[in-house]
N, C-alpha and C positions, 0 to 999 in steps of 0.2 A: 504493500500500500504506500501511496505517495502522500506525504503530508506537507509538502512545500509546493508553491506555485510553479507550474511548468510553462515554458515559453510556447506560445501559440501564435497563429497567424494574427490574432487580435493584438498581441504585444507588438508585432511588427508594424501594424497600422498605427498604434499609439506612438511608437518611436518615430515613424515617418512624419506623422502630423505634428508632433512636438518639435521635431527638428525644423520643419517648415515654418512653424510659428516663430521659433527663435531666429531663423534667418530673416523672416519678414520684418520683425520688429526690433532687430538689433539697432536700427536707426532710432534716435531719441524721439519717441512719440508719446501719446498719452491715452487716457481712458475716454469712454464715450458716454453720452447721456443715455439714460435708461428709457427704452420705449414703453408706451402703454401696452398692457396685455389685452388680448381679445379673447372672446369665448372660443374661437376656433384654434387657438394656439395650444399645443400640447405642453403639459407641465413635466417637470422632472418626475413627479409621482406617477403621472400617466406613462412616461417612458419606462419607469421601473416596473410598473404593473404589466406592461406589454412584454418587457424583457423576461420577467419571471415566468410568464405563461407560454412564451413562444421561442425563447432562445434555445438553440440546438444543444449547446454545451450543458445547460441545465437539464434538458430532456434526456440527454445521454446519461447523466449521473442518476437520474430517476430510474432509468431502465436497469442500471446496475443494482438498484435497490430491489427491483422486481426479480432480477436474476437471483439475488441472495434470498428473497422470499421463497422462490421455487426450491432452493436448496433446503430450506427448513421443511417444506412439505415433503421433499424426497426423504429427508432423514426421519420424519415422523412416519412415513409410509412403511419403514422397516419394522415397525411395531405391529403392523396389521398382518393378518393371515395372507399367505401367498398361495394361490391356487392355479392350477393349470389343467386344461381339459384337452383330450385328443380323441378325434373320431376318424376311423379308418374304414373305407369301404372299397369293394372291388369284386370282380367275378372269381369263382372257384369251381373246379369240376367236382363231381360227386365222390364222396368218401363214406363207405359203409363198413361197420364192424364194431369191435370192442377193444379192450385192452390186450387181448391175445391174438386176434386175427383182424384183418381189414382188407377191403377191396377198393379199387379205384376205377372210375369210369370217366375217361377223358372226353367221351362223346356227349356227356350230359353236364351242362353248366348252370350255375345259379349265383345268387348274391351272397356276399359275406360282409358283415358289419361288425365292427368292434369299437367300443367306446370306453374311455378310462378318465378318471379325475383324481388329482392328487392335491392335498391341502396340507400346508405346513404353517404352524403358528409358533414364532420364537417365544420361548419362555424366559430364558436368561442368557445374557451374552457377556457376563463379567465386565460390564461397563462399556462395551464397544458401541452398542447402538445409542445409549444415552450420551456418550462422548461425541459422536457424530452430530447428534441433535444440538448439544450445547455449542459445538463449533459453528454450526450453521446459524444459530441464533446470534452468536457473537459477530459473525461475519455480516449478518443483516444489520445489526446495530452500527457496526463500523461503516458500512456502505451508506447508511442513512445519514450519519454525521458527516461523512466526506461529501455527500451531496449538498448538505448545508454549507460546507466550506466552499464548494464550487459556486454555490448560489451567492455567497458573500463576495467571492472574487469577481463574479460577473457584475454584481451591483457596483463594485468599485470601478470596473472598466466602464460601465455605463455613465457613472458620474464623471469620470475623467473625460470621456467624449463630450458629455453635456457641458461641463464647465469650460472645456477647451473651445467648444463652439461659441459659447457666450463671449469668451475672451477675444476670439477672432472677429466675431460680429461687432463687438464694442470698439475694437481697435480700427475696424474698417469705418465705422461711423466717425471716430475721431479723425481719421485721415480726411474724410469728407469735410468735417468742420474746419480743419486746418487749411485744406485746399480752398474752401470758400473764402476764408479770411485773406489768403494770399492772392486769390484772383481779384478780390475787391481792392486790395492794396495796389496790385499791378495796374488795375484800371484807373484808380485814382492818380497814381503816379504818372501814367501816360497822359491823362487829361491835363494834369498840372504842367507837365513838361512842354506841351504844345501850346499852352495858353500864353499869350503875350501880355495879358493884363495882370496875371498873377505872378508875383515874385516867388520863386521856389528855391529850396535848398537841396532838392533831389538831384543827385549826380547820376550819370549814366550807369556807373558800376552798381549803384543801389538798385536800379531797375533790373540789371542783369542778375543780381543776387536773388531778387524776389522770383524772377522767372525760372532760375535754376532750381530753387527750392520747390517751386510748384511742379516742375517736371519730375523731380525726384519723388514727390508725393504721389504723382500719377502712377509711376512704376510700382511704388509700394502698395498702392491700392489693388493693382492687378494681382500681386502676390497674396495680399490679404484675402481677396475673393477666392483664390485657389485654395488657401488654407481653410476658409470657412466651408467651402463645398466638400473638401475632404472630411472634415468633422461631421458635416451633415450626412454624408453617405455612411460614415462609421456609425452614427446614431441609428439610422434606418437598418443597417446590417445587424447590429447587436440586439435591437429590439424586435427584429423579425417582422417589422411593419414598415409602411411607407407613409411618412408624415410630410404633407406638402408645405406646412407653414411652421418655421422655427423663428421667423423674424420678430414675432411679438412676445417672445419670452422675456421675462424680467430678469435682469442680472443684479446681483447684490449678495452680500454675505448671508449665509443660512443662519437661522435663529437657533441657538442652543443654550443649554445651561451648563456652565463649566463646572467640572468636579475636580477633585484633587487627583494626583497621580496614583495614590494608594487606592482610591475608589475605582479608578479605571482598571487597575491591576486585578482588583477583586472581581469586577465585571467580566474581565477576560477569562479568569479561572472558572467562572460560572457558565459563561456563554460560548466560549470558543469551541466549536465542534471538534477541532483537532484533538483536544484533550480527551474527549469521550471516545473518539475514534481509536486513539492509541490504546486506551484501556480496554475497549471492546476487542480490538485486534489481538492484544496479548492474551485475553481470556479465550478467544477462539483458537489460537494456535496451541495454547496449553491443553485445551480439551481435545483438539485433534491429535496431539502427541499421545495423550492417554488412550485415545481410541485405537491408534495404530499399535500401541503396546498390547492392548487387550486382544488383538488378533491372534496372539499365541495361545489363547484359551479357546475351548470349544464353545459352540453355540448350542444350547439345550433347546429342543423344540418338541412340540406335539404335532405328530403327523398322522394323516389318514389317507387311505387309498381305496378306490373302488373301480373294478374293471368288469365289463360284460361283453361277451362275444355271442353272435347269433348267425346261423346259416341253416337253411332247410336242406342243404346239399350234404350235410354230415349228420351222423347219428349222435345223439346226446349221450354222454357217458354219465351214468348215474352214481358211480362210485366216487366218494370224496377224495380217494387216493389216485384217481385217474387224472392225467393231464389232458384237459379238453380245450384246445385252443379255438375251436369253432363254435361251441355252445357253452362255454364255461363262464363261471361267475367267481370273482375273487374280490375280497374287501377286508379291511382291518384298520385299526387305530392303535397308536403306541407312542412312546416317548423315545427320542433319539438324540444323538449328539453329532454335530458336524465339526470336523477338524480341518483347519487350514495349516498345513505343515511347512509352509515357506517362511521359516523363522528368520532367515537372513533378510528377506524382503521386508518383513515386519520391522526389524531393527533399523534398516536403512530409512524406511518411511518415517519412523518415530524420530530418528536423528534429524531428518530434514525439517520436520515441524518444530523441533527444539531449536534448530538454527534460525528458523523464521521468527520464532518467539524472541530469541535473543537479539535478533536484528531490530525488532520493534522496540525492545527495551533500550537498545543503543540509540534509536531514533528519539525515544522519549527523553533520553538524557540530555540531548542538545536542542530538541524542539521546544521543550517547555521554557528553558532560559531564552531561546530565540524569540518566542512569542512575547515574553516579558520585555525583551529588548525592543521589539517592534512597537509595543505599546508606549514605552518610554520615548522612543524616537518620534512617534506621531504626536505624543503629548507636547514635547519640546517644540516641534514644528508649529503646533496649534498655538502654543503660548507666544512664540515669536511672531506669528502672523497676526494674532490678536493685538499685540502691542504695536506692530507695524501698521495695522489698519488705522489706528488713532493718529499716528504720524502722517500717514498718507492722506487722510481726510483734511488735516490742517494744512498740509503742503498743497493740496489741490485748491483750497480756498485762497491761499497766498498767491499761487501762480495765476489764478484767475484775476485777482486784484492787480497784479503786476501788469498783465497783458492789457486789461481794460484801461489802465492809466496810460500806457504807451499808445494804445489804439486811439484814444481820444486826442493825444498829442499829435499823432500822425494825421488825423483827420483835419486838424487846423494848421498843419505844416510846421510844427515846432519839434517833432520827434524824428530823428534820422532813421533811415531804413535799418541801419545796424541795430539800433536799440529796439525797434519793432520786432526784428527777427529774433533777437535774444529773448525778448519777453514771450514771443510766440513759441519759441522752442522750450522755454521754461514752463509755460503753461501746458504744452504738450507732454513734456516730461512728467509733470506732476499728475496729469490725468492718466498717462500710461502707467505710472507707478501705482496709482490707485487701482486700476483694473488688474494689474498683476498681483497686487496684494490681496484683493478680493478672491482672485483665482487661487492663490496660495492658501488663504484661510479656508475656502471651501474644500480644497483638496486635502488639507490637513484634517478637516472634520471627516471627510470620506475615508481617509486612511485610518484614522483613529476608530471610526465605526467598524471598519473591517477588522482592525486589530483586537477590539474587545468583543466582537461577534454580534453586536446589536446596533441599531441606529441610535446615535446620541444627539441628533438634531430633532427638530419638530416635524421632519418629513415623515409621512406615513405611507407605507407600502406593504403589500402582502408578505 
């Protein structure tokens, strides 16, 4: 059993989308305004609901549970009586006589029918059958918990795509805002420079600087749109649905009640399915080892057999001591013992299960501290992002004031293009920082939710 996340094609998509976003927004830009939500827009809760019901990775894990359930039924079936019935029919030539003399007539043929039934009920197996049953139940419990772990992993992936889309969308809006400002500044500068009545301080290189920055933003917008479309397709892929409208989604930090690190560690010990999966797996392997060892002992059973043959082409032998294969009747019931004498195989199979059990114990020795480390890391990231959000909000307000001041000066011709560009860049930087901080906070919450095994925000999903 695997208790750590494995690399999948989804991880590749995340890596590619993340790399693209970093490439797009390495230029100093900022955050976007939050659009109004509409009734047609899908929410994160809606995406999670769709993902949990339709995602193939989750459905695959659920089928592993069903396979384990069938193993329980198979183990329980060993306690029930086993019966087999055989019916044989065919032609035979005439046979006449008794136990001392007989005659055959191959010219005369007729039917022959024989039927038999055997029933065996296990009574005692020295722990072999109960051992297989306990192993199957432990495996079912382990698969159930691993399916929950896969569910948590897919939820984290969905949130990563979702918050990545919001960041790309908001950064694209920011680029539009900055481009609009630059286009207005360029238009104003061109009108002022050609006017003979207005005295201007605008130099040609100021206009070149504005136009160069505007062209750069146009290129960045193309890349931003590509990154947004990638994230949009990733959302539709992981949710198993096709949502036409993501534009109206609200972006912002998720609401949560912050707890202490010790409280989150307690939550992880209670809710992380990997803990329960490891424990169940160890119990299953231990029971399977004991069942393999019990194969050295016999299975005590109650058995019964009934056989009847009939043919009009042969004389019935009335003596109980006569062997009458054509019109005979045989039946009986008794207690027996069945031995499997492959002791070397039994020992090898038991040793294999013991090794599997020790392997799980070794996994437990590093997985439990690893989960605790994961919780601590996510908690520290959340703490850092929470404090950073306060700074980002103040920085965004300050950047806006700086830009508005220079924009007003530019409009009346007292602010040079250099100062306008610096304030525009500062405003963009502060808004970009706010968007990235919100993304970092939401992802820290998502990773901490996955680390403790339950949702720690006010999001609700199945």
